[in-house]
C-alpha positions in Angstrom: -15.0 20.9 25.9 -13.7 19.5 22.5 -11.1 22.2 22.3 -9.4 21.0 25.6 -9.7 17.3 24.7 -8.0 18.2 21.4 -5.3 20.0 23.2 -4.7 17.0 25.4 -4.4 14.7 22.3 -1.8 17.2 20.8 0.1 17.0 23.9 0.1 13.3 24.2 1.0 13.1 20.3 3.9 15.3 20.9 5.5 13.6 23.8 5.0 10.3 22.0 6.7 11.6 19.2 9.5 12.9 21.4 9.8 9.3 23.3 9.7 7.6 19.7 12.5 9.7 18.3 14.6 9.1 21.5 14.1 5.3 21.5 14.6 5.2 17.6 18.1 7.1 17.7 19.2 5.0 20.9 18.4 1.7 18.7 20.1 3.2 15.3 23.3 3.7 17.0 23.7 0.5 18.7 24.2 -1.4 15.4 23.2 -4.5 13.9 20.1 -4.7 11.1 17.4 -5.6 13.4 18.2 -2.8 15.6 18.6 -0.6 12.8 15.4 -1.3 11.6 13.5 -1.1 14.9 15.2 2.2 15.4 13.8 3.6 12.0 10.6 2.2 12.9 10.5 4.4 15.8 11.7 7.4 14.1 9.0 6.9 11.4 6.4 6.5 14.3 7.6 9.8 15.7 7.0 11.4 12.4 3.5 10.0 12.6 2.8 10.9 15.8 4.0 14.6 15.2 1.6 14.6 11.9 -1.1 13.6 13.9 -0.6 16.5 16.3 -0.3 18.8 13.5 -3.7 17.9 12.0 -5.3 17.8 15.6 -4.0 21.5 16.1 -6.0 22.6 13.0 -9.1 20.8 14.5 -8.5 22.4 18.0 -8.2 25.8 16.4 -11.6 25.1 14.5 -13.2 23.9 17.6 -12.1 27.0 19.6 -13.3 29.2 16.9 -16.8 27.1 16.8 -17.2 27.1 20.6 -16.7 30.9 20.9 -19.9 32.6 21.4 -20.6 36.2 20.7 -22.3 38.6 18.0 -20.8 36.7 15.0 -20.9 33.0 16.0 -24.0 31.9 14.1 -23.5 30.2 11.5 -20.4 28.7 13.0 -17.5 30.3 11.6 -15.0 27.4 10.8 -17.9 26.0 8.8 -18.8 28.9 6.6 -18.5 28.5 3.0 -19.0 32.0 1.8 -22.4 31.2 0.2 -24.9 32.7 2.6 -28.0 30.6 1.4 -26.1 27.5 2.3 -24.2 28.7 5.5 -27.5 29.5 7.4 -28.5 25.6 7.1 -25.2 24.7 9.3 -26.3 23.5 12.7 -23.4 21.5 14.2 -20.0 20.1 13.8 -18.3 17.1 14.9 -14.5 16.4 15.6 -13.3 12.8 14.3 -9.8 11.7 15.7 -9.2 8.9 13.1 -9.3 10.2 10.4 -8.3 13.7 11.8 -11.3 15.7 10.6 -13.4 18.5 11.4 -16.9 17.6 10.0 -19.7 20.5 9.6 -23.2 19.4 9.8 -26.1 21.3 7.9 -29.9 20.8 9.1 -30.7 18.9 5.8 -28.4 16.0 6.6 -25.6 16.8 4.5 -22.0 17.1 6.1 -18.4 18.3 4.7 -15.0 18.5 6.0 -13.4 21.8 6.9 -10.0 23.1 8.2 -7.5 20.1 8.2 -5.1 20.2 5.2 -5.6 17.6 2.6 -2.0 16.1 3.2 -2.6 15.5 6.8 -4.4 12.0 6.8 -2.6 10.6 3.7 0.9 11.3 5.3 -0.4 9.9 8.8 -1.4 6.7 7.0 2.0 6.5 5.1 4.1 6.9 7.9 2.0 4.9 10.2 2.0 2.0 7.6 5.8 2.4 7.1 6.4 2.3 10.8 4.3 -1.0 11.0 6.4 -2.4 8.2 9.7 -1.5 9.6 8.8 -2.8 12.9 7.7 -6.4 11.2 10.7 -6.4 9.2 13.0 -6.1 12.3 11.2 -8.8 13.9 11.8 -10.9 11.0 15.2 -10.2 11.0 15.9 -10.7 14.5 14.0 -14.2 14.4 16.1 -15.0 11.2 19.3 -14.3 13.0 18.1 -16.1 16.2 17.2 -19.3 14.1 20.6 -19.3 12.4 22.5 -18.7 15.7 20.7 -22.0 17.1 21.5 -23.9 14.0 25.2 -22.9 14.5 25.2 -23.8 18.4 23.7 -27.2 17.4 26.3 -27.9 14.9 29.1 -27.1 17.3 28.0 -29.5 19.9 29.5 -32.9 19.9 
């Protein structure tokens, strides 16, 4: 079940990335500092969505392999470390959506992360933070230019 849910999340992230990229490119080409910043925020958000999808693909692959029954399914294959004494303690796994993680659980209560590359979550955090900062900057520039226009209009009135 978690494999299908992971694939659904990947699909939503990819579609969101494409939509963000399209909106971002449309905003950048219109001109103006506020629109350009907003467009750049969309483009960076598209990068964050694609990075999230990339990490979830790793998790989906691990979940598919973990849910696969058969002769070699115990201990859970994605959780194997190569040390047989420790691998026989593996009893379960969990999928974490934020941050993107595939967590293996041992019967003694210890857990450890597997399968997701180490660069995914830091890159995802950096891209998401940058997108938010760019969007806030676009709002600030837009508000500043709107207040400057209203001051100019008041000055022109007799």
